[in-house]
MMTF fields as JSON, N, C-alpha, C and O atoms, coordinates in Angstrom:
{
  "mmtfVersion": "1.0.0",
  "mmtfProducer": "UNKNOWN",
  "numBonds": 475,
  "numAtoms": 476,
  "numGroups": 119,
  "numChains": 1,
  "numModels": 1,
  "chainsPerModel": [1],
  "groupsPerChain": [119],
  "chainIdList": ["A"],
  "bondAtomList": [4, 2, 8, 6, 12, 10, 16, 14, 20, 18, 24, 22, 28, 26, 32, 30, 36, 34, 40, 38, 44, 42, 48, 46, 52, 50, 56, 54, 60, 58, 64, 62, 68, 66, 72, 70, 76, 74, 80, 78, 84, 82, 88, 86, 92, 90, 96, 94, 100, 98, 104, 102, 108, 106, 112, 110, 116, 114, 120, 118, 124, 122, 128, 126, 132, 130, 136, 134, 140, 138, 144, 142, 148, 146, 152, 150, 156, 154, 160, 158, 164, 162, 168, 166, 172, 170, 176, 174, 180, 178, 184, 182, 188, 186, 192, 190, 196, 194, 200, 198, 204, 202, 208, 206, 212, 210, 216, 214, 220, 218, 224, 222, 228, 226, 232, 230, 236, 234, 240, 238, 244, 242, 248, 246, 252, 250, 256, 254, 260, 258, 264, 262, 268, 266, 272, 270, 276, 274, 280, 278, 284, 282, 288, 286, 292, 290, 296, 294, 300, 298, 304, 302, 308, 306, 312, 310, 316, 314, 320, 318, 324, 322, 328, 326, 332, 330, 336, 334, 340, 338, 344, 342, 348, 346, 352, 350, 356, 354, 360, 358, 364, 362, 368, 366, 372, 370, 376, 374, 380, 378, 384, 382, 388, 386, 392, 390, 396, 394, 400, 398, 404, 402, 408, 406, 412, 410, 416, 414, 420, 418, 424, 422, 428, 426, 432, 430, 436, 434, 440, 438, 444, 442, 448, 446, 452, 450, 456, 454, 460, 458, 464, 462, 468, 466, 472, 470],
  "bondOrderList": [1, 1, 1, 1, 1, 1, 1, 1, 1, 1, 1, 1, 1, 1, 1, 1, 1, 1, 1, 1, 1, 1, 1, 1, 1, 1, 1, 1, 1, 1, 1, 1, 1, 1, 1, 1, 1, 1, 1, 1, 1, 1, 1, 1, 1, 1, 1, 1, 1, 1, 1, 1, 1, 1, 1, 1, 1, 1, 1, 1, 1, 1, 1, 1, 1, 1, 1, 1, 1, 1, 1, 1, 1, 1, 1, 1, 1, 1, 1, 1, 1, 1, 1, 1, 1, 1, 1, 1, 1, 1, 1, 1, 1, 1, 1, 1, 1, 1, 1, 1, 1, 1, 1, 1, 1, 1, 1, 1, 1, 1, 1, 1, 1, 1, 1, 1, 1, 1],
  "groupList": [{"groupName": "MET", "atomNameList": ["N", "CA", "C", "O"], "elementList": ["N", "C", "C", "O"], "formalChargeList": [0, 0, 0, 0], "bondAtomList": [1, 0, 2, 1, 3, 2], "bondOrderList": [1, 1, 2], "singleLetterCode": "M", "chemCompType": "L-PEPTIDE LINKING"}, {"groupName": "LEU", "atomNameList": ["N", "CA", "C", "O"], "elementList": ["N", "C", "C", "O"], "formalChargeList": [0, 0, 0, 0], "bondAtomList": [1, 0, 2, 1, 3, 2], "bondOrderList": [1, 1, 2], "singleLetterCode": "L", "chemCompType": "L-PEPTIDE LINKING"}, {"groupName": "PHE", "atomNameList": ["N", "CA", "C", "O"], "elementList": ["N", "C", "C", "O"], "formalChargeList": [0, 0, 0, 0], "bondAtomList": [1, 0, 2, 1, 3, 2], "bondOrderList": [1, 1, 2], "singleLetterCode": "F", "chemCompType": "L-PEPTIDE LINKING"}, {"groupName": "ARG", "atomNameList": ["N", "CA", "C", "O"], "elementList": ["N", "C", "C", "O"], "formalChargeList": [0, 0, 0, 0], "bondAtomList": [1, 0, 2, 1, 3, 2], "bondOrderList": [1, 1, 2], "singleLetterCode": "R", "chemCompType": "L-PEPTIDE LINKING"}, {"groupName": "ASP", "atomNameList": ["N", "CA", "C", "O"], "elementList": ["N", "C", "C", "O"], "formalChargeList": [0, 0, 0, 0], "bondAtomList": [1, 0, 2, 1, 3, 2], "bondOrderList": [1, 1, 2], "singleLetterCode": "D", "chemCompType": "L-PEPTIDE LINKING"}, {"groupName": "VAL", "atomNameList": ["N", "CA", "C", "O"], "elementList": ["N", "C", "C", "O"], "formalChargeList": [0, 0, 0, 0], "bondAtomList": [1, 0, 2, 1, 3, 2], "bondOrderList": [1, 1, 2], "singleLetterCode": "V", "chemCompType": "L-PEPTIDE LINKING"}, {"groupName": "GLY", "atomNameList": ["N", "CA", "C", "O"], "elementList": ["N", "C", "C", "O"], "formalChargeList": [0, 0, 0, 0], "bondAtomList": [1, 0, 2, 1, 3, 2], "bondOrderList": [1, 1, 2], "singleLetterCode": "G", "chemCompType": "PEPTIDE LINKING"}, {"groupName": "GLN", "atomNameList": ["N", "CA", "C", "O"], "elementList": ["N", "C", "C", "O"], "formalChargeList": [0, 0, 0, 0], "bondAtomList": [1, 0, 2, 1, 3, 2], "bondOrderList": [1, 1, 2], "singleLetterCode": "Q", "chemCompType": "L-PEPTIDE LINKING"}, {"groupName": "GLU", "atomNameList": ["N", "CA", "C", "O"], "elementList": ["N", "C", "C", "O"], "formalChargeList": [0, 0, 0, 0], "bondAtomList": [1, 0, 2, 1, 3, 2], "bondOrderList": [1, 1, 2], "singleLetterCode": "E", "chemCompType": "L-PEPTIDE LINKING"}, {"groupName": "THR", "atomNameList": ["N", "CA", "C", "O"], "elementList": ["N", "C", "C", "O"], "formalChargeList": [0, 0, 0, 0], "bondAtomList": [1, 0, 2, 1, 3, 2], "bondOrderList": [1, 1, 2], "singleLetterCode": "T", "chemCompType": "L-PEPTIDE LINKING"}, {"groupName": "PRO", "atomNameList": ["N", "CA", "C", "O"], "elementList": ["N", "C", "C", "O"], "formalChargeList": [0, 0, 0, 0], "bondAtomList": [1, 0, 2, 1, 3, 2], "bondOrderList": [1, 1, 2], "singleLetterCode": "P", "chemCompType": "L-PEPTIDE LINKING"}, {"groupName": "HIS", "atomNameList": ["N", "CA", "C", "O"], "elementList": ["N", "C", "C", "O"], "formalChargeList": [0, 0, 0, 0], "bondAtomList": [1, 0, 2, 1, 3, 2], "bondOrderList": [1, 1, 2], "singleLetterCode": "H", "chemCompType": "L-PEPTIDE LINKING"}, {"groupName": "ALA", "atomNameList": ["N", "CA", "C", "O"], "elementList": ["N", "C", "C", "O"], "formalChargeList": [0, 0, 0, 0], "bondAtomList": [1, 0, 2, 1, 3, 2], "bondOrderList": [1, 1, 2], "singleLetterCode": "A", "chemCompType": "L-PEPTIDE LINKING"}, {"groupName": "TYR", "atomNameList": ["N", "CA", "C", "O"], "elementList": ["N", "C", "C", "O"], "formalChargeList": [0, 0, 0, 0], "bondAtomList": [1, 0, 2, 1, 3, 2], "bondOrderList": [1, 1, 2], "singleLetterCode": "Y", "chemCompType": "L-PEPTIDE LINKING"}, {"groupName": "ILE", "atomNameList": ["N", "CA", "C", "O"], "elementList": ["N", "C", "C", "O"], "formalChargeList": [0, 0, 0, 0], "bondAtomList": [1, 0, 2, 1, 3, 2], "bondOrderList": [1, 1, 2], "singleLetterCode": "I", "chemCompType": "L-PEPTIDE LINKING"}, {"groupName": "SER", "atomNameList": ["N", "CA", "C", "O"], "elementList": ["N", "C", "C", "O"], "formalChargeList": [0, 0, 0, 0], "bondAtomList": [1, 0, 2, 1, 3, 2], "bondOrderList": [1, 1, 2], "singleLetterCode": "S", "chemCompType": "L-PEPTIDE LINKING"}, {"groupName": "LYS", "atomNameList": ["N", "CA", "C", "O"], "elementList": ["N", "C", "C", "O"], "formalChargeList": [0, 0, 0, 0], "bondAtomList": [1, 0, 2, 1, 3, 2], "bondOrderList": [1, 1, 2], "singleLetterCode": "K", "chemCompType": "L-PEPTIDE LINKING"}, {"groupName": "ASN", "atomNameList": ["N", "CA", "C", "O"], "elementList": ["N", "C", "C", "O"], "formalChargeList": [0, 0, 0, 0], "bondAtomList": [1, 0, 2, 1, 3, 2], "bondOrderList": [1, 1, 2], "singleLetterCode": "N", "chemCompType": "L-PEPTIDE LINKING"}, {"groupName": "CYS", "atomNameList": ["N", "CA", "C", "O"], "elementList": ["N", "C", "C", "O"], "formalChargeList": [0, 0, 0, 0], "bondAtomList": [1, 0, 2, 1, 3, 2], "bondOrderList": [1, 1, 2], "singleLetterCode": "C", "chemCompType": "L-PEPTIDE LINKING"}, {"groupName": "TRP", "atomNameList": ["N", "CA", "C", "O"], "elementList": ["N", "C", "C", "O"], "formalChargeList": [0, 0, 0, 0], "bondAtomList": [1, 0, 2, 1, 3, 2], "bondOrderList": [1, 1, 2], "singleLetterCode": "W", "chemCompType": "L-PEPTIDE LINKING"}],
  "groupTypeList": [0, 1, 2, 3, 4, 5, 6, 5, 7, 8, 9, 10, 1, 11, 7, 12, 5, 9, 13, 6, 11, 14, 7, 5, 12, 8, 0, 1, 1, 15, 3, 6, 12, 16, 5, 4, 17, 12, 9, 9, 16, 6, 2, 9, 10, 1, 11, 12, 12, 12, 13, 9, 6, 7, 1, 8, 18, 14, 7, 1, 1, 5, 4, 13, 11, 15, 17, 10, 17, 19, 5, 9, 9, 4, 17, 19, 1, 10, 1, 11, 13, 12, 12, 0, 3, 6, 16, 1, 15, 5, 5, 8, 2, 2, 1, 4, 3, 6, 5, 10, 5, 4, 12, 0, 9, 14, 16, 15, 16, 9, 12, 1, 11, 1, 12, 12, 13, 12, 6],
  "groupIdList": [1, 2, 3, 4, 5, 6, 7, 8, 9, 10, 11, 12, 13, 14, 15, 16, 17, 18, 19, 20, 21, 22, 23, 24, 25, 26, 27, 28, 29, 30, 31, 32, 33, 34, 35, 36, 37, 38, 39, 40, 41, 42, 43, 44, 45, 46, 47, 48, 49, 50, 51, 52, 53, 54, 55, 56, 57, 58, 59, 60, 61, 62, 63, 64, 65, 66, 67, 68, 69, 70, 71, 72, 73, 74, 75, 76, 77, 78, 79, 80, 81, 82, 83, 84, 85, 86, 87, 88, 89, 90, 91, 92, 93, 94, 95, 96, 97, 98, 99, 100, 101, 102, 103, 104, 105, 106, 107, 108, 109, 110, 111, 112, 113, 114, 115, 116, 117, 118, 119],
  "secStructList": [7, 6, 6, 7, 7, 5, 6, 6, 6, 5, 7, 2, 2, 2, 2, 2, 2, 2, 6, 6, 7, 2, 2, 2, 2, 2, 2, 2, 2, 2, 6, 6, 7, 7, 6, 6, 7, 7, 7, 6, 6, 7, 7, 7, 2, 2, 2, 2, 2, 2, 2, 2, 6, 7, 2, 2, 2, 2, 2, 2, 2, 2, 2, 6, 6, 7, 7, 6, 6, 7, 7, 7, 6, 6, 7, 7, 7, 2, 2, 2, 2, 2, 2, 2, 6, 6, 7, 2, 2, 2, 2, 2, 2, 2, 2, 2, 6, 6, 7, 7, 6, 6, 7, 7, 7, 6, 6, 1, 7, 7, 2, 2, 2, 2, 2, 2, 2, 2, 7],
  "xCoordList": [20.924, 20.035, 19.339, 19.017, 19.11, 18.347, 18.975, 18.254, 20.298, 20.949, 21.796, 22.539, 21.683, 22.452, 21.896, 20.687, 22.777, 22.352, 21.565, 21.89, 20.528, 19.748, 19.753, 19.992, 19.497, 19.442, 20.769, 21.817, 20.723, 21.918, 22.358, 22.188, 22.903, 23.394, 22.314, 22.643, 21.061, 20.018, 19.754, 19.747, 19.539, 19.289, 17.787, 16.982, 17.41, 15.994, 15.36, 14.178, 16.138, 15.601, 15.273, 14.233, 16.135, 15.827, 14.47, 13.613, 14.304, 13.076, 11.851, 10.804, 11.979, 10.84, 10.362, 9.16, 11.286, 10.864, 10.421, 9.577, 10.972, 10.538, 9.053, 8.34, 8.592, 7.2, 6.312, 5.158, 6.847, 6.039, 5.701, 4.709, 6.509, 6.266, 6.895, 7.976, 6.194, 6.714, 7.024, 8.046, 6.151, 6.397, 7.643, 8.411, 7.842, 9.039, 10.281, 11.278, 10.215, 11.347, 11.679, 12.847, 10.658, 10.891, 11.502, 12.391, 11.029, 11.587, 13.061, 13.896, 13.379, 14.769, 15.668, 16.754, 15.214, 16.008, 16.18, 17.266, 15.122, 15.201, 16.121, 16.594, 16.372, 17.255, 18.636, 19.392, 18.958, 20.331, 20.632, 21.797, 19.619, 19.901, 20.512, 20.09, 21.492, 22.16, 21.282, 20.948, 20.916, 19.964, 20.504, 19.731, 21.803, 22.392, 23.268, 24.255, 22.906, 23.65, 23.419, 22.31, 24.464, 24.332, 24.827, 25.703, 24.245, 24.734, 26.069, 26.518, 26.69, 27.957, 27.783, 28.762, 26.565, 26.272, 25.871, 25.556, 25.884, 25.56, 24.082, 23.683, 23.256, 21.798, 21.399, 21.547, 20.892, 20.518, 19.027, 18.287, 18.586, 17.152, 16.36, 15.22, 16.946, 16.25, 16.038, 14.98, 17.013, 16.835, 15.689, 14.855, 15.658, 14.625, 13.233, 12.305, 13.09, 11.792, 11.38, 10.2, 12.342, 12.039, 11.581, 10.66, 12.212, 11.869, 10.41, 9.73, 9.941, 8.566, 7.587, 6.395, 8.088, 7.202, 6.649, 5.539, 7.388, 6.927, 7.25, 8.217, 6.43, 6.713, 6.81, 7.692, 5.931, 5.979, 7.306, 7.893, 7.765, 9.059, 10.207, 11.182, 10.095, 11.123, 11.222, 12.322, 10.082, 10.079, 10.739, 11.507, 10.444, 11.064, 12.583, 13.33, 13.034, 14.474, 15.177, 16.262, 14.573, 15.163, 15.161, 16.106, 14.105, 14.079, 15.242, 15.753, 15.649, 16.793, 18.11, 19.122, 18.079, 19.261, 19.816, 21.021, 18.942, 19.381, 19.736, 19.086, 20.749, 21.259, 20.536, 20.76, 19.675, 18.953, 19.847, 19.408, 21.094, 22.041, 23.036, 24.019, 22.782, 23.644, 23.47, 22.344, 24.572, 24.494, 24.981, 25.868, 24.387, 24.827, 26.107, 26.595, 26.637, 27.839, 27.565, 28.498, 26.293, 25.901, 25.458, 24.897, 25.725, 25.411, 23.909, 23.478, 23.126, 21.684, 21.371, 21.788, 20.639, 20.077, 18.732, 18.15, 18.234, 16.863, 15.872, 14.888, 16.13, 15.297, 15.172, 14.084, 16.26, 16.223, 15.264, 14.497, 15.312, 14.414, 12.957, 12.099, 12.678, 11.304, 10.803, 9.662, 11.641, 11.244, 11.0, 10.019, 11.883, 11.753, 10.453, 9.864, 10.013, 8.818, 7.553, 6.486, 7.671, 6.492, 5.933, 4.727, 6.766, 6.338, 6.419, 7.37, 5.416, 5.423, 5.597, 6.4, 4.863, 4.972, 6.374, 6.855, 7.027, 8.389, 9.368, 10.28, 9.18, 10.019, 9.903, 10.914, 8.678, 8.463, 9.145, 9.75, 9.056, 9.683, 11.186, 11.735, 11.841, 13.288, 13.641, 14.589, 12.898, 13.186, 12.972, 13.73, 11.946, 11.692, 12.828, 12.983, 13.612, 14.731, 16.073, 17.127, 16.029, 17.247, 18.044, 19.176, 17.473, 18.178, 18.269, 17.262, 19.445, 19.616, 18.826, 18.997, 17.97, 17.114, 17.929, 17.488, 19.105, 19.918, 21.023, 21.902, 20.982, 21.976, 21.859, 20.758, 23.015, 23.021, 23.544, 24.446, 22.952, 23.442, 24.742, 25.175, 25.352, 26.594, 26.387, 27.337, 25.135, 24.814, 24.251, 23.587, 24.523, 24.132, 22.623, 22.156, 21.863, 20.407, 20.01, 20.47, 19.152, 18.593, 17.273, 16.787, 16.706, 15.398, 14.352, 13.477, 14.435, 13.489, 13.61, 12.596, 14.833, 15.028, 14.367, 13.648, 14.617, 14.102, 12.581, 11.944, 12.0, 10.537, 9.951, 8.933, 10.587, 10.093, 10.186, 9.264, 11.289, 11.446, 10.391, 9.882, 10.07, 9.107, 7.672, 6.79, 7.449, 6.1, 5.326, 4.163],
  "yCoordList": [6.83, 6.366, 7.534, 7.45, 8.606, 9.725, 10.324, 10.772, 10.346, 10.999, 10.034, 10.46, 8.756, 7.77, 7.632, 7.723, 7.414, 7.203, 5.903, 4.903, 5.937, 4.742, 4.552, 5.501, 3.354, 3.113, 3.431, 2.958, 4.223, 4.591, 5.981, 6.948, 6.086, 7.319, 8.374, 9.525, 8.025, 9.009, 9.016, 7.974, 10.205, 10.375, 10.316, 10.345, 10.235, 10.327, 11.622, 11.634, 12.706, 13.957, 13.808, 14.291, 13.154, 12.875, 12.166, 12.545, 11.137, 10.342, 11.158, 11.074, 11.936, 12.737, 13.712, 13.82, 14.423, 15.424, 14.779, 15.333, 13.627, 12.92, 12.607, 12.725, 12.211, 11.8, 12.882, 12.621, 14.091, 15.216, 15.217, 15.82, 14.552, 14.509, 15.743, 15.676, 16.861, 18.161, 18.201, 18.758, 17.613, 17.654, 16.861, 17.273, 15.734, 14.932, 15.706, 15.757, 16.302, 17.081, 18.23, 18.475, 18.928, 20.049, 19.578, 20.233, 18.449, 17.909, 17.538, 17.845, 16.882, 16.504, 17.735, 17.766, 18.739, 19.965, 20.699, 21.195, 20.77, 21.487, 20.78, 21.385, 19.497, 18.73, 18.496, 17.65, 19.254, 19.254, 18.504, 18.398, 17.98, 17.322, 18.347, 19.503, 17.925, 18.828, 18.999, 18.028, 20.238, 20.535, 20.179, 19.788, 20.302, 20.008, 18.752, 18.661, 17.797, 16.541, 15.779, 15.313, 15.653, 15.07, 13.628, 13.225, 12.866, 11.52, 11.632, 12.736, 10.512, 10.538, 11.101, 11.516, 11.124, 11.706, 13.18, 13.814, 13.722, 15.131, 15.431, 16.592, 14.413, 14.538, 14.937, 14.153, 16.158, 16.684, 16.462, 16.081, 16.698, 16.652, 17.609, 17.313, 18.744, 19.68, 19.067, 19.26, 18.34, 17.629, 16.621, 16.506, 15.893, 14.874, 15.502, 14.991, 16.596, 17.27, 17.855, 17.839, 18.369, 18.916, 17.81, 18.01, 16.658, 15.524, 15.105, 14.764, 15.133, 14.703, 15.871, 15.664, 17.095, 18.258, 18.667, 19.194, 18.438, 18.741, 20.197, 20.475, 21.114, 22.543, 22.988, 23.775, 22.506, 22.902, 22.466, 23.208, 21.284, 20.809, 21.623, 21.909, 21.993, 22.82, 24.166, 24.649, 24.767, 26.048, 25.902, 26.77, 24.809, 24.556, 24.424, 25.032, 23.643, 23.451, 24.767, 25.034, 25.575, 26.877, 27.796, 28.557, 27.725, 28.501, 28.108, 28.935, 26.848, 26.357, 26.512, 25.906, 27.324, 27.713, 26.616, 26.558, 25.757, 24.817, 25.61, 26.607, 25.175, 25.887, 25.435, 24.314, 26.277, 25.874, 25.792, 25.322, 26.244, 26.169, 25.013, 24.945, 24.116, 22.957, 22.01, 21.668, 21.592, 20.666, 19.275, 19.125, 18.272, 16.893, 16.668, 17.579, 15.472, 15.161, 15.195, 15.309, 15.097, 15.218, 16.638, 16.891, 17.554, 18.976, 19.271, 20.215, 18.472, 18.701, 19.564, 19.261, 20.628, 21.454, 20.86, 20.072, 21.225, 20.843, 21.302, 20.615, 22.45, 22.96, 21.95, 21.772, 21.289, 20.305, 19.162, 18.728, 18.674, 17.58, 18.025, 17.288, 19.22, 19.726, 19.895, 19.545, 20.425, 20.629, 19.297, 19.142, 18.345, 17.032, 16.343, 15.596, 16.599, 15.941, 16.792, 16.402, 17.952, 18.782, 19.455, 19.693, 19.763, 20.384, 21.906, 22.532, 22.485, 23.902, 24.824, 25.756, 24.583, 25.48, 25.438, 26.444, 24.293, 24.162, 24.883, 25.565, 24.735, 25.451, 26.953, 27.653, 27.451, 28.882, 29.316, 30.387, 28.501, 28.806, 29.025, 30.009, 28.117, 28.242, 29.436, 30.164, 29.64, 30.772, 32.101, 33.048, 32.177, 33.392, 33.691, 34.829, 32.682, 32.861, 32.961, 32.847, 33.171, 33.454, 32.264, 32.425, 31.068, 29.915, 30.13, 30.439, 29.974, 30.292, 29.357, 28.138, 29.948, 29.189, 28.476, 27.462, 28.994, 28.425, 27.484, 27.103, 27.11, 26.171, 24.833, 24.35, 24.241, 22.993, 21.814, 21.949, 20.661, 19.416, 19.031, 19.704, 17.96, 17.488, 17.101, 17.08, 16.794, 16.449, 17.646, 17.482, 18.846, 20.113, 20.278, 20.808, 19.829, 19.991, 21.061, 21.052, 21.976, 22.974, 22.444, 21.395, 23.181, 22.811, 22.771, 21.906, 23.693, 23.711, 22.441, 21.855, 22.015, 20.763, 19.598, 18.802, 19.506, 18.386, 18.399, 17.348, 19.586, 19.699, 19.281, 18.59, 19.697, 19.355, 17.851, 17.26, 17.228, 15.782, 15.011, 13.991, 15.509, 14.819, 14.998, 14.206, 16.043, 16.282, 17.094, 17.401],
  "zCoordList": [-71.433, -72.478, -73.174, -74.359, -72.451, -72.993, -74.238, -75.13, -74.324, -75.458, -76.288, -77.171, -76.006, -76.76, -78.174, -78.387, -79.124, -80.505, -80.623, -79.984, -81.45, -81.752, -83.256, -84.002, -83.701, -85.143, -85.796, -85.357, -86.831, -87.586, -87.144, -87.886, -85.978, -85.369, -85.153, -84.867, -85.276, -84.983, -83.486, -82.831, -82.967, -81.544, -81.264, -82.194, -80.0, -79.676, -80.203, -80.548, -80.267, -80.806, -82.29, -82.738, -83.054, -84.462, -84.568, -85.367, -83.748, -83.808, -83.399, -84.042, -82.345, -81.876, -82.94, -83.182, -83.579, -84.571, -85.878, -86.582, -86.209, -87.416, -87.348, -88.344, -86.179, -86.011, -85.402, -85.063, -85.263, -84.805, -83.328, -82.917, -82.531, -81.086, -80.435, -79.849, -80.552, -80.123, -78.625, -78.223, -77.792, -76.346, -75.976, -75.106, -76.628, -76.365, -76.811, -76.092, -77.991, -78.499, -77.554, -77.253, -77.091, -76.178, -74.862, -74.316, -74.357, -73.12, -73.315, -72.464, -74.43, -74.699, -74.798, -74.219, -75.527, -75.687, -74.363, -74.062, -73.58, -72.3, -71.315, -70.353, -71.558, -70.676, -71.273, -70.797, -72.32, -72.804, -74.083, -74.466, -74.759, -76.043, -76.994, -77.023, -77.761, -78.703, -79.937, -80.617, -80.214, -81.28, -82.659, -83.534, -82.874, -84.181, -84.153, -84.884, -83.316, -83.252, -84.556, -84.82, -85.365, -86.704, -86.75, -85.984, -87.667, -87.945, -88.683, -88.99, -88.961, -89.694, -91.098, -91.718, -91.606, -92.923, -92.817, -93.824, -91.591, -91.404, -91.283, -91.371, -91.083, -91.006, -89.589, -88.652, -89.437, -88.12, -87.856, -88.763, -86.622, -86.369, -87.267, -87.626, -87.629, -88.513, -89.899, -90.499, -90.41, -91.681, -91.561, -92.46, -90.441, -90.232, -90.2, -90.826, -89.477, -89.387, -90.732, -91.082, -91.485, -92.813, -93.756, -94.549, -93.674, -94.536, -94.361, -95.329, -93.117, -92.848, -92.735, -92.51, -92.89, -92.906, -91.559, -91.483, -90.507, -89.149, -88.796, -88.087, -89.3, -89.159, -87.705, -87.361, -86.862, -85.448, -84.81, -84.022, -85.148, -84.636, -85.217, -84.522, -86.48, -87.118, -86.41, -86.14, -86.112, -85.4, -84.035, -83.619, -83.339, -82.036, -82.173, -81.406, -83.134, -83.331, -83.652, -83.135, -84.489, -84.832, -83.607, -83.4, -82.798, -81.552, -80.634, -79.879, -80.708, -79.929, -80.703, -80.352, -81.748, -82.531, -83.442, -83.688, -83.936, -84.963, -86.216, -86.53, -86.919, -88.085, -89.356, -89.814, -89.94, -91.154, -92.388, -93.437, -92.272, -93.391, -93.25, -93.988, -92.314, -92.104, -93.289, -93.651, -93.888, -95.022, -94.626, -93.786, -95.243, -95.051, -95.852, -96.52, -95.783, -96.556, -98.059, -98.854, -98.455, -99.863, -100.211, -101.277, -99.283, -99.474, -99.518, -100.18, -98.82, -98.741, -97.52, -96.402, -97.755, -96.685, -96.263, -97.008, -95.085, -94.758, -95.837, -96.11, -96.441, -97.537, -98.669, -99.216, -99.026, -100.113, -99.792, -100.652, -98.546, -98.152, -98.211, -98.697, -97.722, -97.742, -99.17, -99.474, -100.039, -101.436, -102.132, -102.86, -101.91, -102.534, -102.121, -102.902, -100.89, -100.363, -100.51, -100.037, -101.166, -101.403, -100.165, -100.088, -99.21, -97.948, -98.084, -97.615, -98.727, -99.091, -97.891, -97.944, -96.817, -95.656, -95.057, -94.535, -95.127, -94.616, -95.542, -95.075, -96.843, -97.811, -97.571, -97.516, -97.427, -97.169, -95.881, -95.832, -94.844, -93.559, -93.739, -93.244, -94.439, -94.632, -95.511, -95.215, -96.574, -97.461, -96.74, -96.95, -95.892, -95.113, -94.136, -93.692, -93.806, -92.88, -93.597, -92.972, -94.895, -95.641, -96.129, -96.585, -96.043, -96.604, -98.112, -98.749, -98.689, -100.113, -101.029, -100.995, -101.836, -102.744, -103.818, -104.36, -104.128, -105.205, -104.711, -105.484, -103.436, -102.902, -103.627, -103.893, -103.941, -104.706, -103.897, -103.071, -104.158, -103.58, -104.279, -105.215, -103.827, -104.437, -105.906, -106.689, -106.27, -107.664, -108.431, -109.454, -107.925, -108.578, -108.733, -109.741, -107.743, -107.752, -106.737, -105.595, -107.17, -106.258, -105.706, -106.126, -104.765, -104.225, -105.335, -105.33, -106.278, -107.399, -108.241, -108.621, -108.534, -109.277, -108.544, -109.147, -107.249, -106.462, -106.399, -106.474, -106.262, -106.24, -107.585, -107.634, -108.668, -110.009, -110.261, -110.824, -109.849, -110.033, -109.253, -109.717, -108.067, -107.208, -107.69, -107.356, -108.474, -108.997, -108.061, -108.326]
}
């Protein structure tokens, strides 16, 4: 049960980082949860944490070697989700680690486009 998919292929790790439950995420990772376990759409726990702006969880995932350049099937990086949601500290975190600022989604949108659309 600990690593079984719940919902729409999201794992307990996806859920823990989405809601900022850092201790739960750390416990799951320390007991073997796969840090880059993606849904069928390529959505990893790092994408989930970026979407909700959970910087502490993002740092934990990266410490466990989560790939910040992992793209979904729509070519979205975690950076795109953070930019779209106005999560400035998360955007800075990814850019400081070399995530390409000009990476485009499948619809040719960069993080800057997404941030501008979101206001």
